[in-house]
C-alpha positions as CSV (number, residue, x, y, z in Angstrom):
1,X,-21.3,-68.5,55.8
2,X,-20.8,-67.3,59.3
3,X,-19.9,-63.7,60.1
4,X,-18.2,-63.1,63.4
5,X,-19.3,-59.9,65.1
6,X,-16.6,-58.5,67.4
7,X,-17.3,-57.8,71.0
8,X,-19.1,-54.5,71.9
9,X,-16.0,-53.4,73.8
10,X,-13.9,-53.6,70.6
11,X,-16.5,-51.7,68.6
12,X,-16.9,-49.0,71.2
13,X,-13.1,-48.6,71.5
14,X,-12.8,-48.1,67.7
15,X,-15.6,-45.5,67.7
16,X,-14.1,-43.7,70.6
17,X,-10.6,-43.6,69.0
18,X,-12.2,-42.3,65.8
19,X,-14.0,-39.5,67.7
20,X,-10.9,-38.6,69.6
21,X,-9.0,-38.4,66.3
22,X,-11.7,-36.1,64.8
23,X,-11.6,-33.9,67.9
24,X,-7.8,-33.6,67.8
25,X,-7.9,-32.7,64.1
26,X,-10.6,-30.1,64.8
27,X,-8.5,-28.6,67.7
28,X,-5.4,-28.5,65.5
29,X,-7.2,-26.5,62.8
30,X,-8.6,-24.1,65.3
31,X,-5.3,-23.5,67.1
32,X,-3.0,-23.6,64.0
33,X,-3.8,-20.1,62.7
34,X,-3.0,-18.6,66.1
35,X,0.5,-19.9,66.1
36,X,3.0,-18.1,64.0
37,X,5.2,-20.7,62.4
38,X,8.9,-20.2,61.9
39,X,8.7,-21.5,58.4
40,X,6.9,-18.3,57.3
41,X,9.7,-16.2,58.6
42,X,12.3,-18.4,56.9
43,X,10.3,-18.4,53.7
44,X,10.0,-14.6,53.6
45,X,13.7,-14.2,54.3
46,X,14.5,-16.7,51.5
47,X,12.3,-14.7,49.1
48,X,14.1,-11.5,50.1
49,X,17.5,-13.2,49.6
50,X,16.4,-14.6,46.2
51,X,15.2,-11.1,45.2
52,X,18.5,-9.5,46.1
53,X,20.4,-12.2,44.4
54,X,18.5,-11.6,41.2
55,X,19.2,-7.9,41.5
56,X,22.9,-8.5,41.9
57,X,23.0,-10.9,39.0
58,X,21.2,-8.3,36.8
59,X,23.7,-5.6,37.9
60,X,26.6,-7.9,37.1
61,X,25.2,-8.6,33.6
62,X,24.7,-4.9,33.0
63,X,28.2,-4.1,34.1
64,X,29.6,-6.9,31.8
65,X,27.5,-5.6,29.0
66,X,28.8,-2.0,29.5
67,X,32.4,-3.3,29.6
68,X,31.8,-5.3,26.4
69,X,30.3,-2.3,24.7
70,X,33.2,-0.1,25.9
71,X,35.7,-2.6,24.5
72,X,33.9,-2.6,21.2
73,X,33.8,1.2,21.1
74,X,37.6,1.2,21.5
75,X,38.2,-1.5,18.9
76,X,41.7,-1.2,17.6
77,X,42.2,-1.7,13.9
78,X,44.4,-4.8,13.7
79,X,46.0,-3.5,10.5
80,X,46.8,-0.1,11.9
81,X,50.6,-0.7,12.1
82,X,50.6,-2.2,8.6
83,X,48.8,0.9,7.2
84,X,51.2,3.2,9.0
85,X,54.1,1.2,7.6
86,X,52.7,1.4,4.0
87,X,52.2,5.2,4.4
88,X,55.8,5.6,5.5
89,X,56.8,3.4,2.6
90,X,54.8,5.6,0.2
91,X,56.4,8.7,1.6
92,X,59.9,7.2,1.2
93,X,59.1,6.4,-2.5
94,X,57.8,9.9,-3.0
95,X,60.9,11.4,-1.5
96,X,63.1,9.2,-3.8
97,X,64.5,6.9,-1.2
98,X,64.7,3.3,-2.1
99,X,62.0,1.1,-0.7
100,X,63.0,-2.0,1.2
101,X,62.8,-5.2,-0.8
102,X,61.5,-7.3,2.1
103,X,58.5,-6.1,4.0
104,X,58.0,-7.5,7.4
105,X,54.5,-6.8,8.7
106,X,53.9,-7.1,12.4
107,X,51.2,-9.8,12.9
108,X,48.7,-8.9,15.6
109,X,47.8,-12.0,17.7
110,X,44.3,-13.2,17.5
111,X,43.7,-12.7,21.3
112,X,44.1,-9.0,20.9
113,X,41.8,-8.7,18.0
114,X,38.3,-7.6,19.0
115,X,35.4,-9.0,17.0
116,X,33.1,-6.3,15.9
117,X,29.5,-6.2,17.1
118,X,27.0,-7.7,14.5
119,X,23.7,-5.9,14.9
120,X,21.7,-7.8,12.2
121,X,22.6,-11.5,12.6
122,X,21.2,-14.4,10.7
123,X,21.3,-17.8,12.5
124,X,24.7,-18.9,11.3
125,X,26.3,-15.5,12.1
126,X,24.7,-15.5,15.6
127,X,26.1,-19.0,16.2
128,X,29.6,-17.9,15.1
129,X,29.4,-14.7,17.1
130,X,28.4,-16.5,20.3
131,X,31.2,-19.0,19.8
132,X,33.7,-16.2,19.4
133,X,32.1,-14.4,22.4
134,X,32.5,-17.3,24.8
135,X,35.9,-18.3,23.6
136,X,37.7,-16.0,26.1
137,X,35.4,-16.5,29.1
138,X,32.3,-18.4,30.1
139,X,29.0,-16.5,30.0
140,X,25.5,-17.0,31.2
141,X,22.5,-17.1,28.9
142,X,21.5,-13.7,30.1
143,X,24.9,-12.2,29.3
144,X,24.7,-13.6,25.8
145,X,21.1,-12.3,25.4
146,X,22.1,-8.7,26.3
147,X,25.1,-8.8,24.0
148,X,23.1,-10.2,21.1
149,X,20.1,-7.9,21.9
150,X,17.7,-10.8,21.2
151,X,14.8,-12.2,23.2
152,X,15.3,-14.7,26.1
153,X,13.6,-17.4,24.2
154,X,15.7,-16.9,21.1
155,X,18.9,-17.0,23.1
156,X,17.8,-20.1,25.0
157,X,17.0,-21.9,21.8
158,X,20.3,-20.9,20.3
159,X,22.3,-22.0,23.4
160,X,20.3,-25.3,23.6
161,X,21.1,-26.1,20.0
162,X,24.8,-25.2,20.4
163,X,24.9,-27.5,23.5
164,X,23.1,-30.4,21.7
165,X,25.4,-30.0,18.7
166,X,28.4,-30.2,21.0
167,X,29.8,-26.7,20.3
168,X,29.5,-25.5,23.9
169,X,29.7,-26.9,27.4
170,X,27.1,-26.2,30.0
171,X,28.2,-25.7,33.7
172,X,25.3,-26.9,35.8
173,X,27.1,-26.4,39.1
174,X,26.2,-22.7,39.1
175,X,22.9,-20.9,38.9
176,X,22.3,-19.5,36.3
177,X,24.1,-21.9,34.1
178,X,27.3,-20.7,32.4
179,X,28.4,-21.7,28.9
180,X,31.9,-22.1,27.6
181,X,33.2,-23.2,24.2
182,X,34.0,-26.9,23.7
183,X,36.8,-28.4,21.5
184,X,34.3,-28.9,18.7
185,X,33.4,-25.2,18.9
186,X,37.0,-24.2,18.9
187,X,37.5,-26.3,15.7
188,X,34.6,-24.6,14.1
189,X,35.9,-21.1,15.0
190,X,39.4,-22.0,13.5
191,X,37.7,-23.3,10.3
192,X,35.7,-20.1,10.0
193,X,38.7,-17.9,10.7
194,X,40.9,-19.8,8.1
195,X,38.1,-19.7,5.5
196,X,35.6,-16.8,6.2
197,X,33.3,-17.9,3.4
198,X,32.4,-21.1,5.3
199,X,29.8,-21.0,8.0
């Protein structure tokens, strides 16, 4: 077996190229710390923008939470008009006036009814409450977490399960993701409202 040894010029050129490469690498690492790269400035600005974006999102969530609590504090009794009508009817009977034979009660539309806040929720009630909550508008996981007063992990697991079961839709175009109710979720809400004993 014959091994062909290259010419000394070829060997010398390979060694010189290797040494020049090592010298260039050494020079790069010596000069590199002295040069202030633009990427560091862009990175710090990106970090600041991200920080302020998180602050704005947090403020928006707090404002939404305050608005939701304000609406719940002003919850209107859906049967208030019916109660007032029955009181007038009782007064008329007491005064001796004939009571009307047909009672027409004013039905309050479901959109105007405000669902009361449920402080101690089991899993099924939390699911139903979240589905009712996102029926009117899409909400982020953080919004739902603040409203439920549960941990981030609990809320994330709940929303993941609802998404996997097909009750909610996840909008991945925006950060953080927003959740809205799906057709299957609307069907579940209508079943619950028609028969409150079913969960």
